[in-house]
RODRENSE-10543 format. One line per field, with one value per residue (C-alpha): residue number from 1; residue in three letters; x, y, z. Coordinates in Angstrom, 1 decimal, padded with zeros to 4 digits. Each point is the difference from the previous one (the first is absolute). Layout:
<sites>
resi	c(NUM  ...) $
resn	c(ALA  ...) $
east	c(X  ...) $
north	c(Y  ...) $
up	c(Z  ...) $
</sites>
This chain:
<sites>
resi	c(1  2  3  4  5  6  7  8  9  10  11  12  13  14  15  16  17  18  19  20  21  22  23  24  25  26  27  28  29  30  31  32  33  34  35  36  37  38  39  40  41  42  43  44  45  46  47  48  49  50  51  52  53  54  55  56  57  58  59  60  61  62  63  64  65  66  67  68  69  70  71  72  73  74  75  76  77  78  79  80  81  82  83  84  85  86  87  88  89  90  91  92  93  94  95  96  97  98  99  100  101  102  103  104  105  106  107  108  109  110  111  112  113  114  115  116  117  118  119  120  121  122  123  124  125  126  127  128  129  130  131  132  133  134  135  136  137  138  139  140  141  142  143  144  145  146  147  148  149  150  151  152  153  154  155  156  157  158  159  160  161  162  163  164  165  166  167  168  169  170  171  172  173  174  175  176  177  178  179  180  181  182  183  184  185  186  187  188  189  190  191  192  193  194  195  196  197  198  199  200  201  202  203  204  205  206  207  208  209  210  211  212  213  214  215  216  217  218  219  220  221  222  223  224  225  226  227  228  229  230  231  232  233  234  235  236  237  238  239  240  241  242  243  244  245  246  247  248  249  250  251  252  253  254  255  256  257  258  259  260  261  262  263  264  265  266  267  268  269  270  271  272  273  274  275) $
resn	c(MET  ALA  GLY  LEU  PHE  SER  GLY  CYS  ASN  LEU  GLN  GLN  PRO  SER  ALA  GLY  CYS  GLN  VAL  GLN  ASP  ALA  THR  ASP  ALA  PRO  TRP  GLN  ALA  LEU  TYR  THR  LEU  LYS  ASN  PRO  ALA  ASP  ALA  ASP  LYS  SER  CYS  GLY  LYS  LEU  THR  GLY  GLU  ALA  ILE  GLY  VAL  PHE  LYS  TYR  ILE  ASP  PRO  CYS  PRO  ASP  LYS  ASP  ALA  PRO  CYS  PRO  THR  GLN  GLY  GLN  ALA  VAL  GLN  PRO  THR  ARG  LEU  ALA  ILE  ARG  PRO  ALA  GLY  ALA  ALA  ASN  LEU  VAL  SER  PHE  VAL  ASP  LYS  ASP  LYS  GLU  GLU  GLN  LEU  ARG  VAL  ALA  ASP  PRO  MET  SER  ALA  THR  SER  MET  SER  ALA  THR  LEU  ALA  ASP  GLU  PRO  ASN  GLU  GLN  GLY  LEU  CYS  GLY  ALA  SER  GLY  PHE  ILE  ALA  ALA  LYS  VAL  ASP  ALA  ARG  ALA  VAL  THR  VAL  ALA  THR  ASP  ASN  ALA  GLU  GLU  ASP  LEU  GLN  ALA  GLN  SER  VAL  SER  TYR  ALA  TYR  ALA  ASP  ASP  VAL  GLN  VAL  TYR  SER  ALA  PRO  SER  ALA  PRO  GLY  THR  GLN  LEU  LYS  GLY  THR  PHE  ARG  TYR  SER  THR  GLY  ALA  SER  GLY  GLU  SER  CYS  GLU  TYR  GLU  MET  LEU  ALA  LEU  TRP  PRO  GLN  THR  PRO  CYS  SER  MET  GLU  ALA  PHE  GLU  ASN  PRO  THR  PRO  GLU  ASN  SER  ALA  SER  ARG  CYS  ALA  GLU  GLU  SER  GLY  LEU  ASN  PRO  ASP  PHE  ASP  ALA  VAL  CYS  VAL  ALA  ASP  ILE  GLY  PRO  PRO  LEU  ILE  LYS  ARG  ASP  ASP  ASP  GLY  ASN  VAL  ILE  SER  SER  THR  PRO  ARG  GLY  GLY  CYS  VAL  PRO  ASN  PRO  LYS  LYS  GLY  VAL  PRO  SER  PHE  LYS) $
east	c(-066.3  000.3  000.5  002.6  002.1  -000.5  001.6  003.1  003.2  000.3  003.3  002.5  003.1  003.2  002.3  002.9  003.0  000.3  002.9  000.0  002.9  002.5  000.8  -002.1  000.1  002.2  -001.1  000.7  001.8  000.4  002.8  000.2  003.1  -000.9  002.8  000.0  003.6  001.1  -000.8  003.6  001.4  000.6  -002.7  -002.5  -000.8  -002.8  -003.5  -001.7  000.2  -001.6  000.0  -000.9  -002.3  -000.7  -001.7  001.6  -001.1  002.7  -001.6  003.5  002.1  002.4  001.6  001.6  -003.4  -003.1  -002.5  -003.0  -003.0  -003.6  -000.8  003.6  001.2  001.7  002.3  -001.7  -000.7  002.6  000.3  002.8  001.0  002.3  000.9  001.1  003.0  001.4  -001.5  001.5  003.5  -000.3  000.8  000.7  -000.7  003.0  000.1  -001.2  -003.2  001.1  -000.5  003.1  000.1  001.8  -000.7  000.5  -003.6  -002.8  -002.4  002.2  -002.1  -003.2  -000.8  -002.1  -001.9  -000.2  -003.8  -003.1  -003.3  -002.7  -002.8  -000.2  -000.5  -002.9  001.4  000.3  003.8  002.2  003.3  003.3  003.1  003.5  001.3  003.4  001.5  000.3  003.8  001.6  003.8  000.3  003.4  001.5  -000.5  000.5  -003.1  000.6  -002.6  -000.1  001.6  001.9  000.9  -001.2  001.7  -002.3  001.7  -000.3  -003.0  -001.6  -003.4  -002.1  -003.7  -000.8  -003.8  -001.3  -002.7  -002.7  -000.6  -003.7  -002.2  -003.6  -002.3  -003.7  -002.7  000.0  003.8  001.5  003.7  000.6  001.4  003.0  001.9  003.1  003.5  003.4  003.7  001.9  003.8  002.6  003.3  002.0  -000.6  -001.1  -002.8  -003.6  -003.3  -003.4  -003.1  -003.7  -001.5  -003.5  -000.7  -002.9  -000.7  000.2  002.7  -001.9  001.4  -001.7  -002.3  001.7  -001.6  001.7  003.3  -000.1  -001.4  000.5  -001.3  -000.6  -003.7  -000.5  002.0  -003.0  -001.8  003.1  -000.7  -003.8  -002.5  001.9  003.1  -001.3  000.5  -002.8  -002.2  -000.5  003.7  001.1  003.2  002.2  002.7  003.6  002.5  002.7  -000.6  -002.2  000.7  002.0  -001.5  002.0  000.4  001.4  001.1  -001.3  002.4  -001.2  003.1  -000.5  000.3  -000.9  -001.2  -001.8  -000.9  -003.7  -002.0  -001.5  -003.3  000.4  -002.2  -000.8  002.7  -002.4  -002.1  002.7  -001.2  -002.8  -000.7  -003.6  -002.2) $
north	c(018.4  -003.7  001.0  002.5  -002.6  -002.6  002.3  000.7  -002.0  -000.7  -001.9  001.1  001.6  -002.0  000.1  -000.3  -002.3  -000.7  -001.7  -001.3  001.6  -002.3  002.4  -002.0  -003.4  -001.4  -001.9  -003.7  -000.9  -003.3  -000.5  -002.5  -000.4  000.6  -002.4  -003.1  -000.7  003.0  -001.8  -001.1  003.6  002.1  002.4  -002.8  -000.6  002.5  -001.4  003.1  002.6  003.1  003.0  003.7  001.5  003.7  002.6  003.4  003.4  002.6  003.4  001.6  -002.3  002.8  001.4  002.8  001.2  001.5  -002.6  -000.3  002.2  -000.9  -001.0  -000.9  -003.5  -001.9  -003.0  -003.3  -002.4  -002.6  -003.5  -001.0  -003.5  -000.8  -003.8  -001.3  -001.6  003.4  001.9  -002.4  000.8  003.8  000.0  -002.0  000.5  000.0  -001.0  003.4  -000.5  002.7  -000.3  000.3  000.3  -002.4  002.0  003.6  000.5  -001.8  000.7  -002.2  -002.9  001.5  -000.3  003.0  000.0  003.0  -000.3  -001.7  000.1  002.3  -002.3  -003.8  -001.7  -002.2  -002.8  002.2  000.1  003.1  -000.1  001.4  000.5  001.5  -001.6  000.9  -003.1  -000.6  -000.6  -000.3  -000.2  -000.8  000.4  -002.7  000.7  -001.6  000.0  000.0  -001.6  -000.4  -003.4  -000.2  001.5  -000.8  000.8  001.0  -000.3  002.6  -000.8  001.4  -000.7  001.5  -000.2  001.4  000.1  -000.1  002.2  -002.7  000.7  000.4  000.6  -001.2  002.8  -000.4  001.0  -003.6  -000.2  003.5  -000.5  -003.3  -002.3  000.6  -001.9  000.6  -001.3  001.0  -000.9  -000.9  000.0  -000.3  001.7  -003.0  -002.0  002.6  -002.4  001.1  -001.8  001.1  -000.6  000.3  001.7  -000.3  002.0  000.4  002.6  -000.3  -002.6  -002.8  -003.3  -003.3  -001.3  -001.7  -003.3  000.2  001.0  -003.1  -002.4  001.4  -002.0  000.9  -000.8  002.8  002.6  002.2  -000.5  001.2  003.5  -000.2  001.9  000.1  001.4  003.6  000.3  001.1  -003.1  000.5  -000.5  -003.3  -000.2  -003.0  -000.8  -000.3  -001.4  002.0  003.4  001.6  001.9  -002.3  -001.2  002.0  -001.1  002.4  -000.2  002.2  002.8  000.0  -001.7  -002.4  -003.6  -001.6  000.9  -002.7  000.3  000.0  -000.2  003.2  000.6  001.1  000.2  -003.4  -000.4  -001.9  003.2  002.7  003.5  000.7  -003.2  -000.4  -003.0) $
up	c(-043.5  -001.0  -003.6  001.0  001.9  -002.7  -002.5  002.1  000.3  003.7  -000.4  002.6  -001.3  -000.1  003.0  -002.4  000.5  003.7  001.7  003.6  001.8  001.7  002.8  002.6  -001.7  -002.8  -003.0  -000.5  -003.3  -001.7  -002.5  -002.8  -002.3  -003.6  -001.0  002.3  -001.1  002.0  003.2  000.4  -000.2  003.0  -001.2  -000.4  003.7  000.6  000.8  001.5  002.6  001.6  -002.2  000.6  -002.6  000.0  -002.2  -000.3  -001.4  -000.1  -000.6  -000.3  -002.2  -001.0  003.2  -002.0  -001.4  001.7  001.2  -002.3  000.8  -000.4  -003.6  -000.9  -000.7  002.7  000.0  -000.8  002.8  000.6  001.5  002.4  000.8  002.9  000.2  003.4  -001.6  -000.8  003.0  002.6  -001.3  000.6  003.8  003.1  003.7  002.4  003.7  001.1  -002.1  -002.4  -003.8  -002.1  -003.8  -002.3  -003.1  -001.1  -001.1  001.9  -002.9  -002.3  001.2  -001.5  -003.7  -001.3  -003.2  -002.3  -000.4  001.4  -001.8  001.3  -000.9  -000.3  -003.4  -001.0  002.1  003.1  -000.3  000.5  -001.8  001.3  -002.2  000.0  003.2  001.3  001.4  003.8  000.3  003.4  000.6  003.7  001.6  002.3  003.7  003.3  002.1  003.8  002.2  003.8  -000.2  -003.3  -003.3  -003.4  -003.3  -002.8  -003.4  -002.7  -002.2  -003.2  -001.4  -002.7  -000.9  -003.4  -000.7  -003.5  -001.5  000.5  003.7  000.6  003.1  000.0  001.2  000.3  002.6  001.3  000.3  -000.2  -000.8  001.9  -002.7  -002.2  -002.8  -002.2  -000.8  001.2  -000.5  003.2  000.2  002.7  000.0  001.2  -003.2  -002.6  -001.0  -000.6  000.0  -001.2  002.3  -000.3  003.0  001.6  003.1  002.5  002.7  002.9  000.8  001.7  001.4  -000.7  002.7  003.0  -000.9  -003.4  001.6  002.2  -002.7  -003.5  -002.9  -003.7  000.5  002.6  -001.7  -000.8  003.4  001.8  -001.3  000.4  002.2  003.3  -001.7  000.0  -003.7  -002.4  -000.1  -003.7  -000.7  -001.4  002.1  000.6  002.5  -001.0  002.4  001.7  -001.6  002.6  003.2  002.4  003.3  002.6  003.7  002.5  003.6  002.8  -000.9  -003.6  -001.4  -003.0  001.1  -003.3  -003.5  -001.9  -003.7  -000.9  -003.2  -001.5  -001.9  -003.6  -003.1  -001.6  -002.6  -002.2  -000.3  000.3  000.8  000.6  001.9  001.2  000.9) $
</sites>
C-alpha cells in the first residue's frame, strides 16, 4: 500500500482562476499616475476608490442560436470591473427614496473583458483582455430632498482598461488581488490620463488608531492582524481612499461623512503582495 501511494501524484487539481465577487463587499483600488506631469490635468486627480470586480460565464452568448449542449464549446469566462467613479453617476435618490436613472444604460458603468484565463500562469496570475470601456454620460438633474434642491450637472467619464489586467489566484489567496492599467478621461475637458491600478479584496479601512494619528511609520501596521484582511498580505494604508466613516442620527439620516484611509497591496511589491 505504501508503495502504491508513493507512486501516485496526490497533488490536488487546480481550482482554476478564481475571482472574489464584489456583490457583498467591494474591492479597494489604488491608482498611480504613470506620467506625474498629468497631475495638473482634470483627469489627473484620481487616487483610488472602491471597485466592483466580477467573473462571468455566459453559456448562451448568441441569443439567436441554440444554447450549447453538453460537450459543446461555451463562451470564455470574462472579467467585469465597475469603478465607483462611474457607478455613482448612474442614478440618484429623490426625496421619496426612489432611485432615478441619469443614464440610458446602467451597464455602461461596467467594463467587460472579452476573455479571462481559465488557469493561472506560473506566477499565479490570470490575465484578462479585450475590455470594453466603462463610459458613462450622466444627464443633468435636479435632486429634490426634504429640505432643499440640489442641481447635479451633466458629467461624462470613461475608464478604458488595457490588456494587462491580471488577478492573482492561488489556494492561499483565491482571487483577492488585482493589477493593471487603464486610461481615464472626463467629457468636460476631453483630456485623458493613464493610471496603474493595484486592488485588494475586500475593501478594508485602516485601523481607527491610524485614522486618528496617521504616520508614514505605521502605514503597514494600520492594515495588520486586527483589520480582518488575510494576515499574509503585505498591505499598507493609503489616506482618504477607503470607505468613509459615516455618522447617522436616530432616524438613519447621514449627519457626517469623514474620509478614511484604505488598505491596498504594498506598491513596493505590486501584485501579488505578501509578507
